[in-house]
LUMMIKE-943331 format. One line per 2 residues: their letters; for each residue x, y, z of C-alpha. Coordinates in Angstrom, 3 decimals, always signed. Example, Ala and Ser with C-alpha at 12.3 -4.5 7.8 and 13.67 -1.06 7.14 Angstrom:
<rs>
AS = +12.300 -4.500 +7.800 ~ +13.670 -1.060 +7.140
</rs>
This chain:
<rs>
MN = +90.577 +26.739 +78.025 ~ +92.495 +23.757 +76.701
IV = +94.754 +22.715 +79.574 ~ +97.656 +20.288 +79.345
VV = +99.137 +18.811 +82.527 ~ +102.593 +17.251 +82.220
GA = +103.083 +14.609 +84.886 ~ +100.310 +12.522 +86.411
GT = +101.640 +12.073 +89.934 ~ +99.905 +13.342 +93.057
MG = +100.085 +17.010 +92.042 ~ +99.481 +16.565 +88.321
SG = +96.419 +14.369 +88.800 ~ +95.008 +16.849 +91.313
IA = +95.531 +19.773 +88.927 ~ +93.929 +17.762 +86.105
YS = +90.898 +16.857 +88.230 ~ +90.403 +20.417 +89.480
SA = +90.693 +21.835 +85.960 ~ +88.203 +19.351 +84.474
AS = +85.802 +19.823 +87.398 ~ +85.822 +23.548 +86.584
GH = +84.871 +22.928 +82.949 ~ +88.224 +22.999 +81.190
AV = +89.262 +20.435 +78.592 ~ +92.312 +18.629 +79.999
TV = +94.994 +16.404 +78.511 ~ +97.344 +14.619 +80.902
IE = +100.779 +13.712 +79.543 ~ +103.061 +11.008 +80.897
QD = +106.258 +9.495 +79.521 ~ +104.864 +5.961 +79.195
QK = +101.519 +4.172 +79.269 ~ +102.049 +2.548 +82.662
LL = +102.617 +5.903 +84.407 ~ +99.726 +7.403 +82.468
DQ = +97.368 +4.604 +83.573 ~ +98.437 +5.126 +87.189
GM = +97.818 +8.864 +86.857 ~ +94.389 +8.435 +85.287
KR = +93.488 +6.094 +88.146 ~ +94.435 +8.853 +90.604
VD = +92.080 +11.204 +88.761 ~ +89.341 +8.586 +88.910
DY = +89.965 +8.187 +92.647 ~ +89.345 +11.929 +93.082
VQ = +86.094 +11.605 +91.127 ~ +84.892 +8.616 +93.149
RN = +85.883 +10.207 +96.472 ~ +84.006 +13.423 +95.727
LT = +81.034 +11.470 +94.426 ~ +80.912 +9.384 +97.618
RG = +81.161 +12.498 +99.779 ~ +78.352 +14.210 +97.902
HI = +80.537 +17.040 +96.572 ~ +79.548 +16.118 +92.999
NK = +76.679 +14.104 +91.498 ~ +76.786 +11.299 +88.905
EQ = +76.180 +13.676 +86.013 ~ +79.056 +15.899 +87.118
AS = +81.286 +12.843 +87.541 ~ +80.521 +11.811 +83.955
QI = +81.249 +15.334 +82.720 ~ +84.632 +15.350 +84.490
HA = +85.560 +11.996 +82.938 ~ +84.535 +13.335 +79.524
KI = +86.746 +16.413 +79.951 ~ +89.962 +14.486 +80.674
RG = +92.045 +12.395 +78.322 ~ +95.528 +10.967 +78.601
ST = +98.412 +10.924 +76.146 ~ +102.050 +9.901 +75.807
DF = +102.445 +12.003 +72.645 ~ +103.767 +15.461 +73.609
AK = +103.351 +17.038 +70.174 ~ +99.793 +15.827 +69.625
AC = +98.632 +16.666 +73.150 ~ +100.065 +20.198 +73.012
SD = +98.945 +21.108 +69.487 ~ +96.073 +23.326 +70.679
AD = +97.040 +24.009 +74.312 ~ +96.172 +27.395 +75.827
LV = +98.013 +26.676 +79.070 ~ +100.423 +23.907 +80.053
VE = +101.092 +23.114 +83.708 ~ +104.253 +21.090 +84.296
AV = +104.142 +18.895 +87.406 ~ +107.150 +16.594 +87.088
FE = +109.842 +15.741 +89.661 ~ +111.410 +18.702 +91.487
DP = +114.693 +18.660 +89.577 ~ +115.958 +21.694 +87.570
GI = +117.479 +19.582 +84.799 ~ +114.329 +17.540 +84.261
KE = +112.101 +20.613 +84.279 ~ +114.303 +22.496 +81.821
KV = +114.230 +19.513 +79.455 ~ +110.415 +19.398 +79.657
FS = +110.138 +23.141 +78.980 ~ +112.496 +22.919 +76.017
TL = +110.240 +20.227 +74.540 ~ +107.073 +22.202 +75.315
DR = +108.532 +25.307 +73.668 ~ +109.141 +23.285 +70.527
VC = +105.701 +21.610 +70.267 ~ +103.261 +24.187 +71.682
PR = +101.710 +27.061 +69.718 ~ +103.538 +30.378 +70.230
ST = +100.532 +31.700 +72.190 ~ +100.610 +28.897 +74.788
IL = +101.445 +29.896 +78.364 ~ +103.889 +27.512 +80.045
AS = +103.559 +27.184 +83.821 ~ +105.633 +25.181 +86.296
NT = +104.235 +23.736 +89.513 ~ +107.708 +23.998 +91.050
SS = +107.773 +24.623 +94.784 ~ +111.271 +26.117 +94.893
IS = +113.142 +26.315 +91.556 ~ +113.781 +29.644 +89.801
IS = +111.217 +30.408 +87.105 ~ +113.725 +32.541 +85.200
KI = +116.079 +29.539 +85.079 ~ +113.291 +27.300 +83.764
AS = +112.267 +29.986 +81.249 ~ +115.832 +30.147 +79.901
AT = +115.238 +26.710 +78.361 ~ +112.618 +28.284 +76.052
KR = +112.417 +30.982 +73.384 ~ +109.299 +32.468 +75.049
PE = +110.329 +33.638 +78.539 ~ +107.475 +36.154 +78.493
KV = +105.047 +33.208 +78.453 ~ +106.678 +31.276 +81.326
LG = +105.616 +31.551 +84.973 ~ +105.146 +29.505 +88.117
LH = +101.811 +28.195 +89.378 ~ +102.589 +26.434 +92.648
FF = +99.555 +24.426 +93.756 ~ +99.306 +22.818 +97.187
NP = +98.453 +19.230 +98.098 ~ +95.709 +18.012 +97.985
VP = +94.992 +20.251 +95.002 ~ +91.184 +19.804 +94.900
TM = +90.743 +21.111 +98.458 ~ +93.630 +23.560 +98.954
KL = +92.597 +27.101 +97.998 ~ +96.010 +28.716 +97.507
VE = +98.175 +28.998 +94.387 ~ +101.465 +30.898 +94.418
LI = +102.037 +32.704 +91.118 ~ +105.684 +33.435 +90.395
KG = +106.819 +35.807 +87.677 ~ +110.150 +35.267 +85.978
ER = +112.366 +38.179 +84.981 ~ +110.621 +38.485 +81.615
TS = +107.092 +37.154 +82.307 ~ +104.577 +39.451 +80.619
PD = +101.625 +41.123 +82.395 ~ +99.274 +39.435 +79.891
SV = +100.588 +35.989 +80.889 ~ +100.109 +36.823 +84.572
KA = +96.569 +38.045 +83.910 ~ +95.595 +34.932 +81.910
AT = +97.116 +32.539 +84.457 ~ +95.428 +34.355 +87.349
SF = +92.054 +34.145 +85.577 ~ +92.554 +30.408 +85.055
VE = +93.371 +29.807 +88.735 ~ +90.310 +31.812 +89.792
TL = +88.056 +29.616 +87.619 ~ +89.190 +26.727 +89.852
GK = +87.850 +28.571 +92.895 ~ +91.357 +29.265 +94.181
TV = +93.159 +32.408 +95.317 ~ +96.420 +33.672 +93.829
VQ = +99.234 +35.218 +95.840 ~ +102.189 +36.609 +93.887
SA = +105.788 +35.989 +94.818 ~ +109.048 +37.308 +93.449
DR = +111.223 +34.702 +91.752 ~ +113.273 +33.844 +94.825
TG = +113.976 +30.242 +95.785 ~ +111.225 +28.757 +97.954
FI = +108.843 +31.623 +97.157 ~ +106.568 +32.472 +100.115
VN = +105.307 +29.284 +101.736 ~ +108.223 +26.867 +101.434
RA = +110.851 +29.426 +102.339 ~ +109.145 +29.875 +105.716
LM = +107.573 +26.419 +106.108 ~ +110.581 +24.183 +105.422
PF = +112.848 +25.592 +108.160 ~ +109.866 +25.384 +110.536
IN = +109.472 +21.662 +109.761 ~ +113.239 +21.153 +109.910
ES = +113.469 +22.745 +113.370 ~ +110.510 +20.656 +114.539
VK = +112.321 +17.490 +113.422 ~ +115.400 +18.687 +115.343
LL = +113.260 +18.957 +118.493 ~ +112.443 +15.261 +118.091
EE = +116.000 +14.316 +117.136 ~ +117.459 +16.103 +120.193
NV = +114.852 +14.549 +122.530 ~ +113.484 +17.963 +123.466
AT = +109.966 +16.531 +123.231 ~ +108.065 +13.520 +121.917
RD = +106.536 +13.387 +118.460 ~ +103.010 +13.710 +119.849
DI = +103.873 +16.623 +122.123 ~ +105.632 +18.529 +119.340
DK = +102.593 +18.241 +117.088 ~ +100.173 +18.921 +119.943
AF = +102.094 +22.086 +120.850 ~ +101.403 +23.607 +117.440
LL = +97.860 +22.282 +117.192 ~ +96.876 +23.883 +120.501
GT = +99.443 +26.647 +120.908 ~ +99.308 +28.225 +117.443
NH = +95.996 +26.821 +116.166 ~ +97.627 +24.975 +113.275
PM = +95.267 +22.395 +111.722 ~ +98.096 +19.820 +111.611
GP = +101.329 +19.443 +113.579 ~ +104.654 +19.922 +111.701
LK = +105.701 +16.247 +111.861 ~ +102.356 +15.013 +110.585
LA = +102.522 +17.722 +107.918 ~ +105.973 +16.481 +106.855
DF = +104.474 +12.999 +106.426 ~ +101.651 +14.489 +104.384
IG = +104.003 +16.461 +102.108 ~ +106.457 +13.567 +101.803
ID = +109.734 +13.354 +103.729 ~ +111.618 +13.113 +100.426
VV = +109.970 +16.311 +99.172 ~ +110.830 +18.119 +102.421
LS = +114.440 +16.946 +102.145 ~ +114.875 +17.906 +98.478
TL = +113.270 +21.330 +99.020 ~ +115.553 +22.039 +101.993
KV = +118.579 +21.114 +99.864 ~ +117.499 +23.555 +97.146
LE = +117.056 +26.266 +99.791 ~ +120.426 +25.402 +101.359
TE = +122.153 +25.785 +97.993 ~ +120.600 +29.225 +97.566
FG = +120.667 +30.653 +101.091 ~ +123.260 +28.658 +103.015
EM = +123.614 +26.566 +106.151 ~ +120.523 +27.869 +107.953
FA = +118.444 +25.650 +105.618 ~ +120.622 +22.530 +105.949
PT = +118.370 +19.495 +106.483 ~ +118.756 +17.721 +109.801
PL = +120.308 +14.187 +109.633 ~ +117.092 +12.439 +110.687
LE = +115.410 +13.515 +107.435 ~ +118.297 +12.049 +105.409
KM = +118.095 +8.812 +107.418 ~ +114.335 +8.446 +106.923
VK = +114.598 +8.933 +103.157 ~ +117.382 +6.323 +102.921
EG = +115.155 +3.905 +104.853 ~ +112.198 +4.592 +102.541
KL = +110.132 +6.166 +105.323 ~ +108.613 +8.912 +103.217
GR = +105.363 +9.506 +105.113 ~ +101.811 +8.735 +104.092
KT = +102.688 +7.586 +100.578 ~ +104.822 +4.722 +101.965
KS = +102.540 +4.232 +105.004 ~ +105.486 +4.963 +107.296
GF = +107.129 +8.220 +108.378 ~ +106.952 +10.004 +111.704
YD = +103.615 +8.160 +111.994 ~ +102.417 +4.798 +110.662
Y = +99.449 +4.787 +108.286
</rs>
């Protein structure tokens, strides 16, 4: 398949790498050359990391590089796309603008997927004239190693689009779970309040950071404690997702003040080398 990935941040670069590593031709789109160069470097970092770890050999690394190209030209990049995966900032207005553009420049047969973690697919699809071709493919970070993808159908997503998107995900060696088009879908609707309550435990001095994380590591066999996981996801992403959930479902999802404070201070977790932990 010819795959186009819109957005070359952490998620977009991971989706691009995984797609190319599975044999698909991939074009990565960014809004300017600087962001595109940064995104292509992230892809290269994935290649080098997997080469160093012995997960791929030099020939496979060369093949992956050959499968991926970058572009800042939406129309040219999308001219022969079979599937587009949008991975831009988690903002409804921005996503709808991207989908309106994609609808205009992609062939009528192209499936348009959003990597949104919480926004309504039907709302995103309303920005297009092909709602039957629009769906959600929510990948998890880091994309190359995480095996789950949530597939979300909009109100008018066709069975053929679901089938084609599922087949694509399975070529990446990943498993699809389907969710109704309800804010937060499966994972984030349950995960975000869990993280939020864990932050409250710290904020209210119920327990120390280390003991909170240790409790879930040893008491529930989680591979990572909730505070370390929040750092890994990004404190800003946790905060914005909780706000989307709060808008939809009410006060029970209201983010705790400590999350707001950390974002204002630029303590976003691993990506800024400072969050609940220092990196």
